[in-house]
C-alpha positions in Angstrom: 0.0 0.0 0.0 1.5 3.3 -1.1 1.4 6.5 1.1 -1.5 8.0 -0.8 -3.6 4.8 -0.2 -2.6 4.7 3.4 -3.7 8.3 3.9 -6.9 7.7 2.1 -7.6 4.7 4.3 -6.9 6.7 7.5 -9.2 9.4 6.3 -12.0 6.9 5.6 -11.5 5.1 8.9 -10.2 7.9 11.0 -13.4 8.5 13.0 -13.8 4.8 13.7 -10.2 4.6 14.9 -10.5 7.7 17.1 -13.7 6.3 18.6 -12.0 3.0 19.3 -9.1 4.8 20.9 -11.5 6.9 23.1 -13.3 3.7 24.2 -10.0 2.0 25.1 -8.6 5.0 27.1 -11.8 5.9 28.8 -12.4 2.2 29.6 -8.9 1.9 31.1 -9.5 5.0 33.3 -12.8 3.4 34.4 -11.3 0.1 35.4 -8.4 1.8 37.2 -10.7 4.2 39.1 -13.1 1.5 40.1 -10.3 -0.6 41.5 -8.0 2.0 43.0 -10.2 5.0 44.0 -11.5 4.6 47.6 -13.4 7.9 47.4 -16.6 7.3 45.5 -17.3 10.9 44.3 -13.7 11.2 43.1 -14.1 7.9 41.2 -17.3 9.0 39.6 -15.8 12.4 38.7 -12.8 10.9 37.0 -14.9 8.3 35.1 -17.3 10.9 33.9 -14.5 13.2 32.8 -12.8 10.3 30.9 -16.0 9.5 28.9 -17.3 13.0 28.4 -13.9 14.6 27.5 -12.2 12.3 24.9 -8.4 12.0 25.3 -8.2 15.2 27.4 -9.9 13.5 30.3 -7.6 10.4 30.3 -4.5 12.7 30.0 -5.7 14.6 33.1 -6.3 11.4 35.0 -2.8 10.1 34.1 -1.2 13.4 35.3 -3.3 14.1 38.4 -5.4 11.0 39.3 -2.9 8.2 39.6 -0.6 7.9 42.6 2.6 6.3 41.4 4.5 7.1 44.6 5.5 3.8 46.3 7.7 4.5 49.3 8.7 1.9 51.8 9.7 3.1 55.3 13.3 2.2 56.1 12.1 0.4 59.2 8.7 -0.7 60.6 8.5 1.3 63.8 7.0 0.2 67.0 5.3 -2.9 65.7 5.1 -5.9 68.0 5.4 -8.8 65.6 5.1 -9.0 61.9 1.4 -9.3 61.4 -1.1 -8.0 63.9 -1.7 -4.7 65.7 -0.3 -4.5 69.2 -2.6 -3.7 72.1 -0.4 -1.0 73.6 2.4 0.5 71.5 5.5 1.9 73.2 3.8 2.7 76.4 5.7 5.0 78.7 5.5 4.2 82.4 3.0 6.4 84.2 1.4 7.8 81.0 -2.4 8.1 80.9 -4.0 5.0 79.5 -6.7 6.4 77.2 -8.7 4.9 74.4 -7.5 7.7 72.1 -3.9 6.9 72.7 -4.5 3.3 72.0 -6.5 4.1 68.8 -3.8 6.4 67.4 -1.2 3.7 68.2 -3.2 1.2 66.2 -3.7 3.6 63.3 -0.1 4.7 63.0 1.4 1.4 64.2 3.8 3.5 66.3 4.3 4.0 70.0 4.5 7.2 72.0 7.8 8.5 73.2 8.5 11.2 75.8 8.6 14.7 74.4 8.6 18.3 75.4 7.6 21.5 73.6 10.4 23.7 74.8 9.2 26.8 73.0 6.2 28.0 71.0 7.7 30.6 68.5 5.5 33.3 67.0 6.3 34.1 63.4 9.8 34.2 61.8 10.7 37.1 64.1 10.9 34.6 67.0 11.6 31.4 65.2 14.2 32.3 62.7 16.8 33.6 65.2 16.4 30.5 67.3 16.6 28.2 64.3 19.7 30.0 62.9 21.4 29.9 66.3 20.7 26.2 66.6 22.3 25.6 63.2 25.4 27.5 64.2 25.6 25.5 67.5 25.1 22.1 65.8 27.9 19.7 66.6 27.2 16.6 64.4 24.2 17.0 62.0 21.6 19.4 60.6 18.6 18.3 58.5 16.2 20.7 57.0 12.9 20.0 55.1 10.7 22.7 53.8 7.9 23.4 51.4 8.9 27.0 50.5 12.5 28.3 50.6 12.8 31.8 49.3 16.2 33.2 48.6 15.3 36.6 50.2 16.6 38.3 53.3 15.3 35.5 55.5 16.3 32.6 53.2 19.8 33.9 52.5 20.5 33.8 56.2 19.5 30.2 56.3 21.7 29.4 53.3 24.7 31.1 54.9 24.1 29.3 58.2 23.8 25.9 56.5 26.9 26.6 54.4 28.9 27.5 57.6 27.8 24.3 59.3 28.8 22.2 56.2 32.2 23.9 56.0 33.0 23.2 59.7 32.3 19.5 59.2 28.7 19.1 60.3 26.7 16.6 58.3 24.0 18.8 56.5 21.1 17.6 54.4 18.5 19.9 52.9 15.3 18.7 51.2 13.1 21.2 49.3 9.7 20.5 47.8 9.9 20.3 44.0 6.9 22.6 43.5 6.8 24.9 46.5 10.5 25.5 46.3 10.2 26.8 42.7 9.2 24.4 40.0 11.0 25.9 37.0 14.0 27.2 38.9 14.9 26.9 42.6 17.4 29.6 43.5 17.8 28.3 47.1 18.5 24.8 45.9 21.1 25.8 43.3 22.8 28.2 45.7 23.1 25.5 48.3 24.5 23.1 45.7 27.1 25.6 44.6 28.3 25.9 48.1 28.7 22.2 48.3 25.8 21.6 50.7 24.0 18.3 50.0 20.5 19.3 48.9 17.7 17.6 47.0 14.3 18.5 45.5 11.4 16.2 46.4 9.3 14.8 43.5 10.8 17.2 40.9 11.2 16.8 37.2 10.7 19.3 34.3 9.5 16.4 32.3 5.9 15.6 33.3 6.1 12.0 32.4 8.8 11.5 34.9 6.8 12.9 37.7 5.1 10.2 39.9 2.1 12.5 40.3 1.9 16.2 39.3 -0.3 17.1 42.3 1.8 15.8 45.2 3.7 18.1 47.6 6.2 17.6 50.4 4.6 20.0 52.9 6.7 19.1 55.9 8.6 21.8 57.8 11.4 20.2 59.8 14.7 21.4 61.2 16.7 18.8 63.1 19.8 19.6 65.1 22.2 16.7 66.2 19.2 14.3 66.2 18.3 15.9 69.6 16.2 19.0 68.9 13.4 19.4 66.3 11.7 22.6 65.0 8.3 21.7 63.5 5.1 23.5 62.6 3.8 25.5 59.7 6.6 28.0 59.2 8.1 28.2 55.7 11.4 30.0 55.0 10.8 33.5 53.6 10.7 37.2 54.5 6.9 37.2 54.4 7.0 35.6 57.8 8.7 38.7 59.3 6.9 41.7 60.8 8.9 43.9 58.3 7.0 42.3 55.4 4.6 44.4 53.5 1.1 44.3 55.1 -0.5 42.7 52.1 2.2 40.0 52.0 2.8 39.3 55.7 2.0 35.8 57.1 1.6 34.9 60.8 2.6 31.5 61.8 3.6 29.4 64.8 6.6 27.0 65.1 7.6 24.7 67.9 10.9 23.6 69.4 10.6 20.0 70.5 13.0 18.0 72.6 13.1 14.5 74.0 13.2 10.9 72.6 10.2 11.7 70.3 12.7 13.7 68.1 13.9 10.3 66.9 10.6 9.8 65.1 11.0 13.2 63.4 14.4 12.1 62.2 12.9 8.8 60.9 10.3 10.8 58.9 13.1 13.0 57.4 15.2 9.9 56.8 12.4 8.2 54.7 11.9 11.4 52.6 15.7 11.8 52.0 16.2 8.2 51.1 13.3 8.3 48.7 14.8 11.4 47.0 18.5 10.5 47.0 18.8 6.8 47.8 21.0 7.7 50.7 20.2 6.2 54.0 21.0 8.3 57.1 22.1 6.0 59.9 24.3 6.1 62.9 24.9 8.3 65.9 25.2 11.5 63.7 21.5 11.2 63.1 20.3 8.9 65.9 22.2 9.7 69.1 22.1 7.2 71.9 20.8 9.7 74.5 18.2 12.4 74.5 16.9 15.0 76.9 14.1 13.8 79.1 10.6 14.4 77.8 7.7 15.5 80.0 4.7 14.0 78.2 3.8 11.1 75.8 4.1 12.3 72.2 4.0 10.7 68.8 4.9 11.7 65.2 2.2 11.1 62.6 3.8 11.1 59.1 1.0 11.0 56.5 0.8 11.0 52.7 -0.7 9.4 49.7 1.6 6.4 50.0 0.0 5.3 53.2 -2.1 2.2 53.2 -4.8 4.0 55.1 -5.9 7.6 55.5 -3.8 7.9 58.7 -4.3 11.6 59.5 -8.0 11.5 58.8 -8.4 8.5 61.1 -6.4 10.2 63.8 -8.6 13.4 63.6 -11.8 11.3 63.6 -10.6 9.4 66.7 -9.7 12.6 68.5 -13.0 14.3 67.6 -15.0 11.3 68.8 -13.0 11.2 72.1 -13.9 14.8 73.0 -16.0 15.3 76.0 -15.9 19.1 76.6 -14.1 21.1 73.9 -12.5 20.9 70.5 -10.4 23.9 69.3 -9.0 24.1 65.7 -7.0 26.9 64.1 -6.2 26.4 60.5 -5.7 28.6 57.4 -7.6 26.2 55.1 -10.7 24.5 56.4 -12.1 22.2 53.8 -12.3 18.7 55.4 -14.3 16.0 53.8 -17.8 15.0 54.8 -16.8 12.4 57.4 -14.7 14.9 59.4 -17.4 17.5 59.0 -20.0 15.0 60.3 -17.8 14.1 63.2 -17.6 17.7 64.3 -21.3 18.1 63.9 -22.0 15.1 66.1 -19.5 16.4 68.7 -21.5 19.6 68.9 -24.8 17.8 69.1 -23.6 15.8 72.1 -22.6 19.0 73.9 -19.0 19.5 73.0 -18.0 23.1 72.5 -16.5 23.2 69.0 -14.5 26.3 68.0 -12.9 26.7 64.5 -10.7 29.7 63.8 -10.0 30.6 60.1 -8.5 33.7 58.6 -10.6 36.7 57.9 -8.9 37.1 54.5 -7.3 34.1 52.8 -4.2 34.2 50.8 -5.8 32.0 48.2 -9.0 33.6 47.0 -10.6 30.4 45.7 -9.9 28.7 49.1 -11.6 31.6 50.9 -14.7 31.3 48.7 -14.9 27.5 49.1 -14.7 27.8 52.9 -17.6 30.1 52.9 -19.7 27.4 51.3 -18.3 24.7 53.6 -19.0 25.9 57.1 -22.8 26.2 57.1 -23.5 22.7 58.4 -21.2 23.4 61.4 -23.0 26.7 62.2 -26.4 25.0 61.9 -25.7 22.6 64.8 -24.1 25.1 67.1 -20.4 25.0 66.3 -18.5 28.3 66.6 -16.5 29.6 63.7 -14.3 32.7 64.2 -12.3 34.8 61.8 -8.7 35.7 62.9 -7.9 39.3 62.0 -5.2 40.4 59.6 -2.5 39.6 58.8 -3.2 36.2 57.2 -2.7 33.5 59.9 -1.0 30.3 58.6 -0.9 28.5 62.0 -2.1 24.9 62.4 -3.3 23.9 65.8 -5.8 21.6 67.4 -6.7 20.5 70.9 -9.3 18.2 72.5 -10.5 19.0 76.0 -7.4 20.0 78.0 -5.5 16.8 77.3 -4.7 16.2 73.6 -2.8 18.5 71.2 -1.8 18.4 67.6 0.9 20.5 66.0 2.7 20.3 62.7 2.3 21.1 59.0 -1.1 19.7 58.1 -4.1 21.9 57.3 -7.7 20.7 57.6 -8.3 20.4 53.9 -8.3 17.6 51.2 -4.8 18.5 50.0 -3.2 18.0 53.4 -5.4 15.1 54.4 -5.0 13.1 51.2 -2.4 14.6 48.7 0.5 16.1 50.7 3.3 14.5 52.6 2.8 16.0 56.1 4.2 15.7 59.5 2.2 16.3 62.7 2.9 15.5 66.3 0.4 14.7 69.0 0.9 15.3 72.7 -1.0 14.0 75.7 -0.1 17.0 77.8 -2.5 19.0 80.0 -0.2 22.0 80.4 0.5 22.2 76.7 -3.2 21.9 75.9 -3.9 24.8 78.2 -1.2 26.9 76.5 -2.5 26.1 73.0 -6.1 26.7 74.0 -5.1 30.2 75.1 -3.3 30.8 71.8 -6.2 29.6 69.7 -8.7 31.7 71.8 -6.4 34.7 71.3 -6.7 34.4 67.6 -10.5 34.8 67.7 -11.8 37.9 66.0 -15.3 38.3 64.6 -17.7 35.4 64.9 -19.2 33.9 61.7 -22.9 33.5 62.0 -25.5 31.5 60.2 -27.3 34.8 59.3 -24.2 36.1 57.6 -23.7 33.0 55.6 -27.3 33.0 54.5 -27.3 36.7 53.7 -24.8 36.4 50.9 -26.0 37.5 47.5 -27.2 34.5 45.4 -24.5 35.1 42.8 -21.9 34.9 45.7 -23.4 31.7 47.0 -23.1 30.2 43.5 -19.5 31.4 43.2 -18.6 29.9 46.6 -20.4 26.6 45.9 -18.6 26.3 42.5 -15.2 26.9 44.2 -16.1 24.2 46.7 -16.3 21.7 43.9 -12.6 22.2 43.4 -12.0 21.2 47.0 -9.8 18.1 46.2 -7.4 20.4 44.2 -7.2 23.6 46.2 
């Protein structure tokens, strides 16, 4: 068959071939979504997009709908035996024996370790000097993991401190998210590499077909010093976290200095991420010292991400909400939990628990702010209290239950943090810390959001907010 005949044949049978290709690609998406997608609305949405949008829908599913990240923890931590769930994991003598502690142990398959929040640091003005001083005082090792690393007046100080530590013989490792740290060009990463500092970018490639999933983020914020001290929380590295930032750009945040044996679990979390990115395993006393400062309360790290076999963080939050007897306090910049978490909060309020949720008055992501407006009405309807924190934009992530359980770390209460991002949070069973965090959360309250305000929005605004809420899994 000559070329002319081939082209004629393709022209005659082209529509049939395209139809067959559409059926094959859409059918493949359908089978994969039916088998792999646990979330029913997400499965229905992807299947519908694949059939109703030929070729474009399957391409989107390939890029955004398939999790191809398969990470294996370097060690199985705190598991008694190879198969089953232990009854009590890593129990510390004298710790409170509560059903929540047992439940979280079974969910995470990890035991509690003693830990202490040595300092709660407000914004970069308090946190950055302490973090930089800790890097300068490091004797053996420094590990830094961050979502955003801007090479501005704040970021350059970190680059200089990390470079000094590297040059004096301290083992330094820096891990920057491949998207948040600058997808096309990460100045901080390249500057660190030029100085000889071992640095890597998490899940980064300029070639989309080499990316395991285009929508995944390393959202952890970790600074580890000598394997003994950890700084964790929501604080990125950038001048917008300083009081000198322009008012429209400034971000408030809260970071924590943690000490005690629980820091080993933070190191293990960083170790897994670093090994996944570089194939280098961090072992030995440089990273895991034999001795730690004493901790004052049972604590546990919860590392979560789309490579987990279960929705760990969601199950932890549901367990904590269901365990509440008097109060639940939440401060988060992005509040778009899925229906099961929303329902658990409603049920808590209906059984008499005082539920308080603090969100920013003005959000740094406009779509997120609109979607949140459409998401909180069910809570207000059953008597939950929603408050707006006044400017500047508050990026803090805190949660407490009663005056006994606390959660700090990098995770927001939205679909991205709960299902897509790699996050690190830490729970504490500590009455004194719970009281401190309750005071901090209460201090963030500004104007109350009322049901009347939500219902009084113009119809066009309600439609806009409801449409934004449909993008909840991607915001």
